[in-house]
C-alpha positions, 0 to 999 in steps of 0.5 A, a space after each residue: 740111829 743105833 737103836 733102829 739098826 739093832 731092831 732092823 738087824 734082828 728083824 731081818 735075821 728072824 725073817 731069814 730064819 723063818 721065825 716069823 712063820 707060825 701055823 697058829 697065826 696063819 690059821 688065825 688062832 693066835 689069840 683064839 681062846 676057844 678054838 685055838 689055845 683051849 683046843 690045843 691044850 685039851 688035845 695034849 692033855 687027852 690020853 686018848 688024843 691024836 698025839 698017840 702018847 697016852 698020858 705022857 703030856 697029862 702027867 707033866 701037866 698034873 705034876 706042874 699043878 701039884 708043884 704049883 700048889 706045894 710052892 704056894 702053900 709053903 710061900 713065906 708071903 702067904 697068910 696062914 688061911 691061904 697056906 692051909 687051904 692050898 695044903 687041902 688040895 689033894 695031890 692030883 694022881 697022874 695014874 688015875 683014869 683021866 678024861 678031858 673035855 673041852 667046852 664042857 657044859 654046866 647046869 647053868 648053860 655055861 661052858 668050862 674051857 677045859 674040864 679034867 675028871 678022874 674017878 675021885 678028882 676034878 680040875 676046872 681050867 678057865 682060860 683067858 687070853 684077852 677075853 674079860 671075866 663074866 659075872 660070877 663065872 669062876 664061882 659058878 664053875 667052882 659050884 658045878 665042880 663041887 657038886 660032882 662030889 669028888 673032893 675039893 675041886 682044883 679050879 685053875 684061872 689061866 691068864 697070860 701073866 697069872 693075874 687074879 680073877 676079878 671080883 665080878 667073876 669070883 663072887 664069894 670065892 676066897 683066894 684059897 679056892 683057886 690057883 692062878 697060872 700064867 702062860 708066861 711061866 707055867 704053860 711055857 715051862 710045861 710045853 718045854 717039858 712036853 718038847 723034851 719028852 717028844 725028842 724022837 717025835 719030830 711032828 709033835 716036837 715041831 708043833 710044840 715049838 711053834 706053840 711055845 713061840 706063839 706063847 712067847 710072842 703073846 707074853 713079849 718073850 719072843 725072838 725079839 728078846 735078843 734085840 731087847 737085850 742088845 738095846 738094854 746094853 745100848 741104853 745103859 752103856 750109852 747113858 740113854 736112860 733119861 732119853 728112853 724114859 721120855 721116849 716111853 712117855 711119848 710112845 704112850 701118847 702115840 698109842 693113844 693118838 692112833 687108838 683114838 683116831 679109830 673111834 673118831 673116824 668110826 663115830 663120823 661114819 656112824 653119825 651118818 648112819 640112821 639107826 645110830 643117829 636115831 638111837 645112839 647109846 651112851 653107856 661106856 661110850 668111847 671117849 679120849 679119856 677111855 682110850 687114855 685109861 686103856 694105856 695108862 690104867 691097870 683096872 677099869 679100862 676096858 669094854 668101852 665103844 660105840 653102839 645103838 638100840 635095835 629093838 624093844 624087848 616085848 613085855 619088858 619096860 624100857 628094855 632094848 636089844 643093842 648092837 655094839 662094837 667094843 674093845 677089850 684087848 681086841 675090838 669085838 662086836 656084840 649084841 646086848 640088853 640095855 635098860 634106861 636112857 642117857 645117864 641111866 643106861 645100864 646093861 641087863 643080864 640076859 637071864 632076866 628076860 623071858 626065856 622065849 625071847 632069850 632063845 630067839 635072840 640066841 638062835 639068830 646070833 648062832 646062825 650069824 656065827 656069834 658066840 652065845 655062851 655066858 653074857 652078852 647075848 652074843 659076840 664075835 671078832 671082826 673078820 680082820 682082827 683089830 688088836 689095840 693092846 700096847 704091843 699090837 698093830 691096831 693103833 699103829 695102822 690108824 697112824 697111816 691115813 690110807 690104811 686107817 680109812 680102809 680099816 674103819 670102812 671095812 669094820 663099819 660095813 661088817 658091823 652095820 651089816 650084822 645089825 641089819 641082818 639081826 633085825 631082819 631075822 628078828 622081824 621074821 620071828 
């Protein structure tokens, strides 16, 4: 009861003070890497950007990167090879003539989230909020940057918590070939420094404040931290540690139940849908075991879901276009390529099919507002985002039968409409 009162009191205070209003979330850009975070960060970094402050924010960012490299190079826990390599990064010169590009195209038809170039240096920033790594993504970006012939490129892997890229993405890169940054500390501190540099610019200062609050929400460091501090004291002083541990275990089970309820109800609807009944796929099919891994396992716990075959790929043996709904942190729809049947099913890189088919698929999906860079053929989020991460609301919605049924119905209709639209357009080619 005491804990509930603390949470309620802080929630009421936050609402009264307008702390729950955030323009990035109102515009549905809170977790949008491309049109939200990358676009905003690139706009701040751009000396020619609409902020009108020249290199003010860029210099603070480059200084932060230089400091991060110095700190890593001098870390007592680093191995000799890594420290030497970090020392090999040439300090970034804030006085150079820098140009900033968002969604910069490479020669492999990939797109770098943010690319910074001066006369002698290059910085590649791969930005990850909830999206997963793509095959050899970081290695490809590094090779592209090296071919610009501007010395050792600065390759930055930016995530919420500063985690390392997967082996799937880094390929043959060594740890000393890139730097990991986090929103939780690096970007938060940079935005705060930008705020301090914008004291006399209220419009920019308040926008930066809202962005900082968004970062803190995404990294679980928002205004709710005040209630967390009070709850911590309550747990310690009230000797509720054992009880809290048991509650934490129970909450994990509640999350699993809510998340699994979504897939259970969705599967019931799909089993009445003829294309799914006829050609359901089994590759990483959603099961209760997968949902449990999602909340209890740190790795190999994403990219499962439900899907079905839509069409054969002409001229390719046993190869199909498939429609899927899957979960990374958020639920998303995608169209992909699958080879084989049953336990032999495996996803195929779109680069391995004939160019004319790849181009026709991508053209159709672009017209359907799908993102077609990298793999799969194309993907998008549902109109109403459904986020299943531990701190998000997706699993909570499914615990309410009325709300849950409405969520499932809406996503089912949107998903099957996309599948039918894709097939109709494909038949027109």
